[in-house]
C-alpha positions as CSV (number, residue, x, y, z in Angstrom):
1,X,48.6,-96.4,-190.1
2,X,49.2,-95.1,-193.3
3,X,48.9,-91.6,-191.9
4,X,50.5,-91.5,-189.3
5,X,53.5,-92.5,-190.9
6,X,53.2,-89.0,-193.3
7,X,52.6,-87.5,-190.4
8,X,55.8,-88.8,-188.9
9,X,57.7,-88.6,-191.5
10,X,56.8,-85.1,-192.7
11,X,57.1,-83.7,-189.1
12,X,60.3,-84.7,-188.9
13,X,61.5,-83.2,-192.0
14,X,59.5,-80.1,-190.8
15,X,61.8,-79.9,-188.0
16,X,64.9,-80.9,-189.7
17,X,64.3,-78.0,-191.7
18,X,63.3,-75.5,-189.0
19,X,66.8,-76.6,-187.6
20,X,68.8,-75.9,-190.6
21,X,67.3,-72.4,-191.4
22,X,68.3,-71.7,-188.0
23,X,71.9,-72.8,-187.9
24,X,71.9,-70.4,-190.2
25,X,71.2,-67.4,-187.9
26,X,67.4,-67.1,-189.2
27,X,65.2,-66.9,-185.9
28,X,63.4,-69.3,-184.8
29,X,59.8,-67.6,-186.2
30,X,61.6,-67.2,-189.6
31,X,63.0,-70.4,-190.0
32,X,59.2,-71.4,-189.0
33,X,58.1,-69.3,-191.7
34,X,60.6,-70.3,-194.5
35,X,59.6,-74.2,-194.4
36,X,56.3,-73.5,-194.1
37,X,56.4,-71.4,-197.7
38,X,59.3,-74.3,-199.3
39,X,56.9,-77.4,-198.3
40,X,53.9,-75.5,-199.6
41,X,55.6,-74.5,-202.9
42,X,57.3,-78.0,-202.2
43,X,53.7,-79.4,-202.9
44,X,52.5,-76.9,-205.7
45,X,55.2,-77.8,-207.9
46,X,55.4,-81.5,-207.5
47,X,51.5,-81.3,-208.0
48,X,50.7,-83.2,-204.6
49,X,47.0,-82.9,-203.4
50,X,48.6,-82.4,-199.0
51,X,46.5,-81.3,-196.0
52,X,48.1,-83.8,-194.1
53,X,51.3,-83.0,-196.0
54,X,51.5,-79.3,-195.4
55,X,49.8,-79.8,-191.7
56,X,52.7,-82.3,-190.2
57,X,55.2,-80.1,-192.1
58,X,54.7,-77.2,-191.0
59,X,53.5,-78.4,-187.4
60,X,57.2,-80.5,-186.8
61,X,58.5,-76.7,-187.4
62,X,56.5,-75.4,-184.5
63,X,59.0,-78.6,-183.0
64,X,61.8,-78.0,-184.6
65,X,61.6,-74.1,-182.9
66,X,62.6,-75.3,-180.0
67,X,66.2,-73.9,-179.0
68,X,68.3,-76.0,-180.0
69,X,70.8,-75.8,-177.4
70,X,67.9,-77.8,-174.8
71,X,67.5,-81.2,-176.4
72,X,70.1,-83.1,-177.7
73,X,69.5,-85.1,-181.0
74,X,67.3,-88.0,-178.8
75,X,65.5,-85.0,-177.3
76,X,64.2,-83.6,-180.7
77,X,63.6,-87.2,-182.8
78,X,61.9,-87.9,-179.4
79,X,59.5,-85.0,-179.2
80,X,58.4,-84.7,-183.1
81,X,57.8,-88.6,-182.4
82,X,55.7,-87.4,-179.1
83,X,54.2,-84.2,-181.1
84,X,53.1,-87.3,-184.7
85,X,51.6,-88.9,-181.4
86,X,49.7,-86.3,-180.1
87,X,48.8,-84.9,-184.1
88,X,47.5,-88.1,-185.4
89,X,44.9,-88.4,-182.0
90,X,44.0,-85.1,-181.7
91,X,42.8,-84.1,-185.2
92,X,39.5,-85.4,-186.1
93,X,38.2,-85.2,-182.4
94,X,39.1,-81.5,-182.3
95,X,39.1,-80.7,-186.0
96,X,37.7,-77.4,-186.6
97,X,39.0,-76.0,-182.7
98,X,41.9,-74.2,-184.0
99,X,46.2,-74.1,-182.4
100,X,45.9,-77.8,-183.0
101,X,49.4,-77.8,-184.7
102,X,51.1,-75.6,-181.4
103,X,48.7,-77.6,-179.5
104,X,50.8,-80.4,-180.3
105,X,54.0,-79.5,-181.0
106,X,53.2,-78.1,-176.9
107,X,52.7,-81.9,-176.3
108,X,55.4,-82.4,-177.6
109,X,58.1,-79.7,-176.2
110,X,56.3,-80.0,-172.6
111,X,56.5,-84.3,-172.7
112,X,60.0,-84.4,-173.7
113,X,61.0,-81.6,-171.7
114,X,60.0,-83.6,-169.0
115,X,61.2,-86.2,-169.5
116,X,64.5,-85.0,-169.4
117,X,64.2,-82.8,-165.6
118,X,62.7,-86.3,-164.6
119,X,66.6,-87.6,-166.2
120,X,65.1,-90.8,-168.0
121,X,66.0,-89.2,-171.4
122,X,70.0,-88.7,-170.6
123,X,69.5,-92.0,-169.0
124,X,69.1,-93.1,-172.8
125,X,71.2,-91.1,-174.8
126,X,74.3,-92.1,-172.0
127,X,73.4,-95.9,-172.3
128,X,74.0,-95.2,-176.4
129,X,77.6,-93.2,-176.1
130,X,75.8,-90.7,-177.8
């Protein structure tokens, strides 16, 4: 369970940093690259051994590349949470196959988009007043 918490926390950080960088007029790809570079430097300077941390952060930045107009706040957190679940469960069976971060991010974003099309996400957001 500790590993899932790491994936979830650093996935959210990667997502939020990528979103923030897009607000600074960077393209989605450049924002994700900047988030990945900053995470790598932070891990190196902090002396942390963290391939799981780096992968989670960078995967979260993939989710953060989604068009900011597509998801409201709950959609953002939902897609990052689903990415974290997908990555947690798929990383061992698909280890070494390549594309796992992008595939997990795709699962998170498309699942959230599907729920949004069904109006489930909007119903939850309207009920809570956001």
